[in-house]
C-alpha positions as CSV (number, residue, x, y, z in Angstrom):
1,M,23.1,29.2,4.8
2,S,20.5,26.5,5.5
3,Q,21.0,23.0,4.1
4,S,18.4,22.1,1.5
5,V,16.7,18.7,1.7
6,R,15.1,17.5,-1.6
7,L,12.1,15.2,-1.2
8,G,11.3,13.2,-4.4
9,T,7.7,12.3,-5.1
10,R,5.3,11.3,-7.8
11,G,3.2,14.1,-9.1
12,S,-0.4,12.9,-8.3
13,P,-2.4,15.0,-5.9
14,L,-2.2,12.2,-3.3
15,A,1.6,11.8,-3.7
16,L,2.0,15.6,-3.3
17,W,-0.2,15.6,-0.2
18,Q,2.0,12.8,1.3
19,S,5.2,14.6,0.5
20,E,4.0,17.9,1.9
21,H,2.9,16.0,5.0
22,V,6.4,14.5,5.4
23,R,7.9,17.9,4.8
24,Q,5.8,19.4,7.6
25,L,6.8,16.6,10.0
26,L,10.5,17.0,9.1
27,A,10.3,20.8,9.6
28,V,8.9,20.4,13.1
29,H,12.1,18.5,14.2
30,R,14.6,20.3,11.9
31,P,13.3,23.8,11.3
32,D,16.9,24.9,10.5
33,L,16.7,23.1,7.2
34,D,15.1,24.1,3.9
35,Y,12.9,21.6,2.1
36,E,12.2,21.3,-1.6
37,I,9.7,18.9,-3.2
38,V,10.9,17.4,-6.5
39,V,8.3,15.8,-8.7
40,I,9.5,12.7,-10.7
41,T,7.3,10.8,-13.2
42,T,7.4,7.0,-12.9
43,T,6.8,4.3,-15.3
44,G,3.4,3.6,-13.7
45,D,2.4,7.2,-14.2
46,K,3.3,7.1,-17.9
47,M,1.6,3.8,-18.9
48,L,-1.9,4.4,-17.6
49,D,-3.6,2.3,-20.3
50,T,-1.8,-0.9,-19.4
51,P,-2.7,-3.2,-16.5
52,L,-0.1,-3.0,-13.7
53,P,0.9,-6.7,-13.9
54,A,1.7,-6.2,-17.6
55,I,4.2,-3.4,-16.9
56,G,6.0,-5.1,-14.0
57,G,3.8,-4.8,-10.9
58,K,5.9,-3.8,-7.9
59,G,8.4,-1.1,-8.6
60,V,6.6,0.7,-11.4
61,F,5.8,3.6,-9.1
62,T,9.2,3.6,-7.3
63,A,12.1,2.8,-9.6
64,E,12.6,6.3,-10.9
65,L,12.5,7.7,-7.4
66,E,15.1,5.1,-6.3
67,Q,17.3,6.0,-9.3
68,A,17.1,9.7,-8.3
69,L,18.3,8.7,-4.8
70,H,21.2,6.8,-6.3
71,E,22.1,9.7,-8.5
72,R,21.8,12.1,-5.5
73,S,19.4,14.4,-7.3
74,I,17.1,14.0,-4.3
75,D,17.9,13.3,-0.6
76,L,14.7,11.4,0.4
77,A,11.9,9.7,-1.6
78,V,8.3,9.7,-0.3
79,H,6.3,6.6,-1.3
80,S,3.0,5.0,-0.5
81,L,4.5,2.0,1.4
82,K,2.3,-0.5,-0.4
83,D,4.0,0.5,-3.7
84,L,7.5,-0.1,-2.4
85,P,9.0,-3.6,-3.2
86,T,9.8,-5.7,-0.2
87,A,13.3,-6.3,-1.5
88,A,15.5,-3.3,-0.6
89,S,17.4,-1.7,-3.4
90,P,21.2,-1.9,-2.8
91,G,22.5,1.2,-1.2
92,L,19.1,2.4,-0.2
93,A,17.1,1.9,3.0
94,L,13.6,2.3,4.4
95,G,14.5,5.2,6.7
96,A,11.1,5.8,8.3
97,V,7.4,4.8,8.2
98,I,5.2,7.6,9.6
99,Q,2.0,7.0,11.4
100,R,-0.5,5.3,9.1
101,A,-4.0,6.3,8.3
102,D,-7.0,3.9,8.1
103,S,-5.9,0.9,6.1
104,A,-9.4,-0.1,4.9
105,D,-10.6,-0.2,1.3
106,A,-13.7,1.8,0.3
107,L,-16.4,1.3,-2.3
108,V,-17.4,4.3,-4.3
109,S,-20.7,3.8,-6.2
110,R,-22.6,6.6,-7.9
111,N,-25.9,4.9,-6.8
112,G,-24.8,4.5,-3.2
113,H,-24.5,0.7,-3.3
114,T,-22.5,-1.5,-0.9
115,V,-20.7,-4.7,-2.2
116,R,-23.7,-6.8,-1.1
117,S,-26.4,-4.5,-2.7
118,L,-24.8,-4.1,-6.1
119,P,-27.0,-5.5,-8.8
120,N,-26.3,-8.9,-10.2
121,G,-23.4,-8.8,-12.7
122,A,-22.4,-5.3,-11.7
123,Q,-19.2,-3.9,-13.2
124,V,-16.6,-2.9,-10.6
125,G,-13.4,-1.1,-11.4
126,T,-10.0,-1.9,-9.9
127,S,-6.5,-2.6,-11.1
128,S,-5.6,-4.6,-8.0
129,S,-5.7,-8.4,-8.2
130,R,-6.0,-8.5,-4.4
131,R,-9.2,-6.4,-4.5
132,A,-10.6,-8.3,-7.5
133,A,-10.1,-11.7,-6.0
134,Q,-11.7,-10.8,-2.7
135,L,-14.6,-9.2,-4.5
136,L,-15.2,-12.3,-6.5
137,Y,-14.9,-14.5,-3.4
138,A,-17.7,-12.4,-1.9
139,R,-19.7,-12.0,-5.1
140,S,-18.8,-14.4,-7.9
141,D,-21.3,-12.7,-10.3
142,L,-19.5,-9.4,-10.3
143,Q,-17.7,-8.3,-13.5
144,I,-14.2,-6.8,-12.7
145,I,-13.0,-4.1,-15.1
146,D,-9.4,-2.9,-15.1
147,L,-9.2,0.7,-13.8
148,R,-6.0,2.8,-13.8
149,G,-5.2,6.4,-13.0
150,N,-4.7,8.4,-9.8
151,A,-7.4,8.5,-7.2
152,G,-9.0,11.6,-8.7
153,T,-9.2,10.1,-12.1
154,R,-10.7,6.9,-10.7
155,L,-13.3,8.9,-8.8
156,R,-14.4,10.8,-11.9
157,K,-14.8,7.5,-13.8
158,A,-16.7,6.0,-10.9
159,L,-19.2,8.9,-10.6
160,D,-19.7,9.4,-14.4
161,P,-23.4,8.7,-14.9
162,S,-22.6,7.4,-18.5
163,G,-19.5,5.5,-17.5
164,P,-19.2,1.6,-17.4
165,Y,-18.5,1.4,-13.6
166,D,-21.3,0.6,-11.2
167,A,-18.6,1.0,-8.4
168,V,-14.9,1.2,-7.9
169,V,-12.7,0.3,-5.0
170,V,-10.2,2.9,-3.6
171,A,-8.0,3.0,-0.5
172,L,-9.9,4.8,2.2
173,A,-6.7,6.7,3.3
174,A,-6.5,8.2,-0.2
175,L,-10.0,9.6,0.1
176,E,-9.3,10.9,3.6
177,R,-6.2,12.7,2.5
178,L,-7.8,14.2,-0.6
179,G,-10.8,15.4,1.4
180,R,-13.3,13.2,-0.6
181,M,-14.9,11.1,2.1
182,E,-18.4,12.2,0.8
183,V,-18.1,9.8,-2.1
184,V,-17.7,6.7,0.1
185,S,-20.7,4.4,-0.1
186,E,-19.2,1.7,2.0
187,V,-16.1,1.1,4.1
188,I,-15.4,-2.5,3.3
189,S,-14.9,-4.8,6.3
190,E,-11.7,-6.7,6.7
191,D,-13.6,-9.9,6.8
192,M,-14.6,-9.2,3.2
193,M,-11.5,-7.4,2.0
194,L,-8.2,-7.4,3.9
195,P,-5.9,-4.6,2.8
196,A,-2.7,-4.7,0.9
197,P,0.5,-5.0,3.1
198,G,1.4,-1.5,4.1
199,Q,-1.8,0.1,2.9
200,G,-2.5,3.5,4.5
201,A,1.2,4.0,5.5
202,V,3.7,6.5,4.0
203,A,7.4,5.5,3.7
204,V,10.4,7.7,3.5
205,Q,13.3,6.1,1.7
206,C,16.9,7.3,2.0
207,R,20.4,6.3,1.0
208,D,21.9,3.7,3.4
209,E,24.0,6.4,5.1
210,T,24.1,8.0,8.5
211,D,23.0,11.4,7.3
212,G,19.8,10.0,5.7
213,F,18.8,8.0,8.8
214,G,19.5,11.1,10.9
215,L,17.1,13.2,8.9
216,V,14.1,11.0,9.3
217,R,14.8,9.5,12.7
218,D,12.3,11.7,14.6
219,I,9.4,11.2,12.3
220,R,9.3,7.4,12.6
221,H,6.2,5.8,14.2
222,E,7.3,2.6,15.8
223,P,3.8,0.9,16.0
224,T,3.3,1.5,12.3
225,E,6.8,0.3,11.5
226,L,6.3,-3.0,13.4
227,E,2.8,-3.6,11.9
228,T,3.9,-3.0,8.4
229,T,7.2,-4.9,8.8
230,A,5.1,-8.0,9.7
231,E,2.7,-7.4,6.7
232,R,5.5,-6.9,4.2
233,A,7.3,-10.0,5.6
234,F,4.1,-12.0,4.9
235,L,4.1,-10.7,1.3
236,E,7.8,-11.4,0.9
237,G,7.2,-15.0,2.2
238,M,4.5,-15.5,-0.4
239,G,7.0,-14.3,-3.1
240,G,4.5,-11.7,-4.2
241,G,4.1,-8.3,-5.6
242,C,1.0,-6.3,-6.6
243,A,0.2,-8.8,-9.3
244,V,-0.5,-11.4,-6.6
245,P,-3.8,-11.5,-4.6
246,V,-2.1,-11.4,-1.1
247,A,-3.5,-9.4,1.8
248,A,-2.3,-8.8,5.3
249,R,-3.0,-6.6,8.3
250,A,-1.2,-6.5,11.6
251,R,-2.2,-4.6,14.7
252,L,0.0,-3.8,17.7
253,G,-2.0,-3.8,21.0
254,N,-1.2,-1.6,24.0
255,D,0.0,-4.8,25.7
256,G,2.8,-5.2,23.2
257,W,1.2,-8.2,21.4
258,L,1.2,-8.1,17.6
259,R,-1.8,-9.7,15.9
260,V,-1.1,-10.5,12.2
261,R,-3.8,-11.6,9.7
262,G,-2.8,-12.9,6.3
263,R,-4.9,-13.9,3.3
264,V,-4.3,-15.5,-0.1
265,V,-7.2,-15.7,-2.6
266,A,-7.5,-17.5,-5.9
267,V,-7.5,-15.1,-8.8
268,D,-11.0,-16.1,-9.8
269,G,-12.2,-15.8,-6.1
270,S,-13.0,-19.5,-5.9
271,K,-11.0,-20.3,-2.8
272,R,-9.4,-18.4,0.1
273,V,-6.7,-19.2,2.7
274,D,-6.8,-17.2,6.0
275,V,-4.1,-17.4,8.6
276,E,-3.4,-15.6,11.8
277,A,-0.6,-15.3,14.4
278,N,0.0,-13.5,17.7
279,E,3.5,-12.5,18.8
280,E,4.7,-10.5,21.8
281,V,7.0,-7.7,20.3
282,P,9.5,-5.7,22.4
283,L,9.2,-2.0,22.0
284,G,11.9,0.7,22.0
285,G,14.2,-1.3,19.8
286,G,14.7,-4.9,18.7
287,G,11.0,-5.4,17.8
288,R,11.4,-5.2,14.0
289,Q,13.1,-8.6,13.6
290,V,10.5,-10.2,15.8
291,A,7.7,-8.7,13.7
292,Y,9.4,-9.7,10.5
293,D,9.9,-13.3,11.7
294,C,6.2,-13.5,12.7
295,G,5.0,-12.3,9.3
296,F,7.4,-14.6,7.4
297,R,6.4,-17.7,9.5
298,L,2.7,-16.8,8.8
299,A,3.4,-17.0,5.1
300,A,4.9,-20.4,5.5
301,E,1.7,-21.5,7.3
302,A,-0.4,-20.1,4.5
303,L,1.7,-22.1,2.0
304,S,1.3,-25.2,4.0
305,Q,-2.5,-24.8,3.8
306,G,-2.4,-24.7,0.0
307,A,-1.9,-21.0,-0.7
308,A,0.7,-21.7,-3.4
309,E,-1.8,-23.5,-5.5
310,L,-4.1,-20.5,-5.3
311,L,-1.4,-18.3,-6.8
312,T,-0.8,-20.5,-9.9
313,G,-1.0,-18.5,-13.0
314,T,-0.1,-15.2,-11.4
315,T,3.3,-13.4,-11.5
316,G,5.3,-11.8,-8.7
């Protein structure tokens, strides 16, 4: 009889797409195993009328999945990496990060506006302080309205002709995976909006045991793991979670050099600190610590340039 592997996931269409994608990748390397997708409702899915910072920020989409891993009711948990806290839960491990999609943010406007062409005082929906702060830095006249719900819900609200939103901001990867690229009115440049650490990447979490690592070993994507390790180290060094307007994007070149960009923005968009580092990273093992150290040092540089003062009044 084949061994059954249970993949835990949230129940949104995007989360189900991600878990099915992971299932397919696993099946290529281990076709002898049976795979079952187990849907688990998280705190963030239940409290859709409450802003994320008010219900705990980081961990609200992952805690129940981690508990299921601890209880052994699932064998692997599939997450959007940007939802996963940087501090590892005892007894659990980040087993694999698969190849990421585009990390950019996208503007969806029913009238086809870009950020620059939105009318004065336009109302833009987002629940992300990172997105809100960067929008306000670019356009201080914009009115930011909290927007919760899965990607499909947010799109319906954005395109509702009688709704309050002139535009909303959504991760481009989510729209690609859901087959909704036709709604994109602008792919926002990184100069205007640097993404969240880990955005566009899917993580597979396992118990800190040999069997778990063995299951996911073949689906790991080393360049993505190195890039997101540096990004998450920058976030960790800033002491932040999703309630903090911190952004980062790392890119690994074919020459083995890792370029890391980090950004911290005042909540009201009044000021911004940008930092950048380049580090040569060994491939084929040993590179993760180098990437982590690079991201963490970059956070220290941002703090030395006044980033801590920009975060005053936010929570981690």
